[in-house]
Residue frames as qw, qx, qy, qz and C-alpha x, y, z in Angstrom:
[[0.252, -0.192, -0.944, 0.096, 48.22, -0.47, 15.48],
 [0.105, 0.390, 0.536, -0.741, 46.03, 2.00, 17.38],
 [0.352, 0.278, -0.298, -0.843, 44.57, 3.17, 14.07],
 [0.369, -0.037, -0.873, -0.316, 43.40, -0.36, 13.26],
 [0.149, -0.342, -0.836, 0.402, 41.58, -0.71, 16.58],
 [0.192, 0.411, 0.215, -0.865, 39.86, 2.65, 16.20],
 [0.386, 0.193, -0.555, -0.712, 38.75, 1.74, 12.67],
 [0.318, -0.165, -0.931, -0.064, 37.39, -1.60, 13.86],
 [0.020, -0.397, -0.660, 0.637, 35.51, 0.12, 16.69],
 [0.290, 0.347, -0.081, -0.888, 33.97, 2.64, 14.27],
 [0.411, 0.046, -0.759, -0.503, 32.82, -0.16, 11.97],
 [0.228, -0.259, -0.906, 0.246, 31.35, -2.03, 14.94],
 [0.122, 0.416, 0.412, -0.801, 29.40, 1.06, 16.05],
 [0.356, 0.262, -0.386, -0.810, 28.15, 1.61, 12.49],
 [0.371, -0.086, -0.889, -0.254, 26.87, -1.96, 12.30],
 [0.107, -0.351, -0.786, 0.498, 25.12, -1.66, 15.66],
 [0.238, 0.398, 0.131, -0.876, 23.35, 1.54, 14.58],
 [0.392, 0.160, -0.626, -0.655, 22.31, -0.01, 11.24],
 [0.278, -0.187, -0.942, 0.019, 20.89, -3.07, 12.97],
 [0.045, 0.394, 0.595, -0.699, 18.85, -0.86, 15.30],
 [0.337, 0.330, -0.160, -0.867, 17.28, 1.09, 12.43],
 [0.424, 0.043, -0.790, -0.440, 16.31, -2.07, 10.56],
 [0.187, -0.229, -0.902, 0.315, 14.92, -3.60, 13.74],
 [0.182, 0.396, 0.400, -0.806, 12.59, -0.65, 14.31],
 [0.401, 0.327, -0.320, -0.794, 11.34, -0.42, 10.71],
 [0.194, 0.064, -0.940, -0.272, 10.67, -4.12, 10.03],
 [0.122, 0.331, 0.865, -0.356, 7.59, -4.74, 12.28],
 [0.345, 0.519, 0.168, -0.764, 5.54, -1.97, 10.63],
 [0.281, 0.328, -0.660, -0.615, 5.93, -3.58, 7.20],
 [0.280, -0.068, -0.944, -0.162, 4.20, -6.84, 8.12],
 [0.086, 0.187, 0.710, -0.673, 1.43, -5.55, 10.36],
 [0.493, 0.280, 0.034, -0.823, -1.45, -4.74, 7.96],
 [0.370, 0.209, 0.899, 0.107, -4.00, -7.21, 6.56],
 [0.273, 0.346, -0.193, -0.877, -5.72, -6.13, 3.34],
 [0.457, 0.382, 0.803, -0.004, -8.79, -7.20, 1.38],
 [0.152, 0.246, -0.347, -0.892, -9.91, -6.03, -2.07],
 [0.377, 0.424, 0.820, -0.069, -13.28, -6.45, -3.77],
 [0.035, -0.070, -0.468, -0.880, -15.28, -5.22, -6.75],
 [0.473, 0.168, 0.326, -0.801, -18.86, -3.96, -6.58],
 [0.597, 0.264, 0.749, -0.110, -21.65, -6.24, -7.83],
 [0.563, 0.784, 0.187, -0.183, -22.09, -4.09, -10.96],
 [0.819, 0.096, 0.180, 0.536, -18.29, -4.29, -11.65],
 [0.271, 0.859, 0.113, 0.418, -17.94, -0.47, -11.78],
 [0.231, -0.856, 0.303, -0.349, -16.08, 0.22, -8.50],
 [0.755, 0.103, -0.561, 0.323, -13.08, -1.28, -6.70],
 [0.507, -0.799, 0.101, -0.308, -12.46, -1.21, -2.96],
 [0.639, 0.206, -0.606, 0.426, -9.56, -1.94, -0.61],
 [0.554, -0.751, 0.073, -0.351, -9.69, -2.17, 3.16],
 [0.599, 0.258, -0.623, 0.431, -6.66, -2.78, 5.34],
 [0.629, -0.743, -0.053, -0.224, -6.57, -3.23, 9.09],
 [0.842, -0.271, -0.079, 0.461, -3.72, -3.24, 11.56],
 [0.327, 0.813, -0.095, 0.472, -0.74, -1.07, 10.93],
 [0.669, -0.087, -0.431, 0.600, 2.24, -0.38, 13.12],
 [0.161, -0.221, -0.261, 0.926, 1.49, 3.30, 13.76],
 [0.288, 0.680, 0.504, -0.447, -1.39, 5.71, 13.43],
 [0.174, 0.678, -0.301, -0.648, 0.20, 7.02, 10.21],
 [0.335, -0.015, 0.879, 0.339, -0.06, 3.80, 8.15],
 [0.512, 0.484, 0.042, -0.709, -2.05, 4.35, 4.96],
 [0.413, 0.084, 0.847, 0.326, -3.29, 2.39, 1.95],
 [0.458, 0.459, -0.049, -0.759, -5.22, 2.94, -1.27],
 [0.760, 0.302, 0.576, -0.003, -6.96, 0.88, -3.92],
 [0.054, 0.499, -0.535, -0.679, -5.56, 0.82, -7.45],
 [0.707, 0.368, 0.585, -0.150, -7.80, -0.36, -10.29],
 [0.085, -0.180, 0.643, 0.739, -7.36, -0.85, -13.99],
 [0.568, 0.476, 0.374, -0.558, -10.55, 0.00, -15.86],
 [0.240, -0.022, 0.791, 0.563, -11.42, -1.49, -19.25],
 [0.472, 0.405, 0.087, -0.778, -13.92, -0.24, -21.80],
 [0.837, 0.356, 0.349, -0.225, -15.81, -1.98, -24.61],
 [0.609, 0.742, -0.280, -0.033, -13.02, -1.28, -27.12],
 [0.920, -0.046, -0.210, 0.327, -10.42, -2.92, -24.85],
 [0.264, 0.634, -0.283, 0.670, -8.63, 0.29, -23.88],
 [0.645, -0.483, -0.505, 0.311, -7.53, 0.45, -20.26],
 [0.027, 0.742, -0.176, 0.647, -6.98, 3.27, -17.78],
 [0.498, -0.118, -0.677, 0.529, -5.70, 3.43, -14.22],
 [0.355, -0.723, -0.102, -0.585, -7.68, 4.92, -11.34],
 [0.415, 0.044, -0.703, 0.576, -6.35, 5.23, -7.80],
 [0.439, -0.761, -0.460, -0.127, -8.50, 5.69, -4.73],
 [0.112, -0.860, 0.255, -0.428, -7.58, 8.15, -1.98],
 [0.401, 0.209, -0.755, 0.475, -5.02, 7.30, 0.68],
 [0.639, -0.589, -0.147, -0.472, -6.89, 6.27, 3.84],
 [0.275, -0.602, 0.639, -0.392, -5.90, 5.29, 7.38],
 [0.616, 0.098, -0.779, -0.073, -5.03, 1.61, 7.80],
 [0.122, 0.054, -0.786, 0.604, -4.98, 1.60, 11.59],
 [0.432, 0.159, 0.364, -0.810, -8.61, 2.79, 11.64],
 [0.406, 0.223, 0.882, 0.087, -9.66, 0.18, 9.03],
 [0.376, 0.617, 0.058, -0.688, -10.85, 2.76, 6.49],
 [0.695, 0.345, 0.601, 0.194, -11.88, 1.74, 2.96],
 [0.031, -0.473, 0.379, 0.795, -10.39, 3.27, -0.20],
 [0.603, 0.533, 0.577, -0.136, -12.65, 3.42, -3.27],
 [0.064, -0.364, 0.499, 0.784, -11.91, 3.93, -6.99],
 [0.611, 0.521, 0.464, -0.374, -14.72, 4.29, -9.53],
 [0.323, -0.015, 0.690, 0.648, -14.36, 3.21, -13.16],
 [0.224, -0.282, -0.503, -0.785, -17.99, 3.95, -14.00],
 [0.350, 0.029, 0.548, -0.759, -21.13, 4.83, -12.05],
 [0.781, 0.321, 0.214, -0.491, -23.20, 3.08, -14.74],
 [0.217, -0.398, 0.823, 0.344, -21.14, 0.18, -16.13],
 [0.541, 0.375, 0.750, -0.065, -24.24, -1.46, -17.66],
 [0.451, 0.852, 0.230, -0.130, -24.65, 1.44, -20.11],
 [0.075, 0.887, -0.408, -0.202, -21.05, 2.58, -20.54],
 [0.946, 0.239, -0.200, 0.085, -19.45, -0.87, -20.71],
 [0.265, 0.629, -0.544, 0.487, -16.58, 0.42, -18.56],
 [0.840, -0.507, -0.102, -0.164, -15.75, -1.80, -15.60],
 [0.401, -0.721, 0.565, -0.010, -12.96, -2.89, -13.24],
 [0.804, 0.413, -0.424, -0.061, -10.50, -5.17, -15.02],
 [0.688, 0.055, -0.554, 0.466, -7.81, -5.55, -12.31],
 [0.427, -0.842, -0.009, -0.329, -7.59, -4.51, -8.69],
 [0.696, 0.057, -0.476, 0.535, -4.75, -4.17, -6.18],
 [0.420, -0.896, -0.148, 0.005, -3.90, -2.37, -2.98],
 [0.508, 0.508, -0.313, 0.621, -0.90, -0.15, -2.29],
 [0.613, -0.723, -0.271, 0.168, 0.32, 0.36, 1.27],
 [0.337, 0.662, -0.253, 0.620, 2.54, 3.10, 2.62],
 [0.691, -0.538, -0.431, 0.217, 3.57, 2.34, 6.21],
 [0.512, -0.256, -0.130, 0.810, 5.95, 5.31, 6.40],
 [0.117, 0.775, 0.418, 0.459, 3.54, 8.09, 5.38]]
């Protein structure tokens, strides 16, 4: 009978510890607000996030580039600081008018636990 009580106490402590870890991690996930946009010439994609739960929160822009033949390629911008509101930039082409290569899709990736 003593074994059962000890086992129940150990399970109770394990649940309390698990709940504490989840409680600490959850607020950082929902704290950043992000905006993406494409340059007027369609050659560059940008992402800017603000907020962030800690000074280590980061984000980057991810773009899919498309050329005149329809082939696509992925370009990722650098990881930048979310808390400081920095902008990540990914370039498909510096001269999309002549190359025909432009941003096809854009998204932002966040990493709150960097």
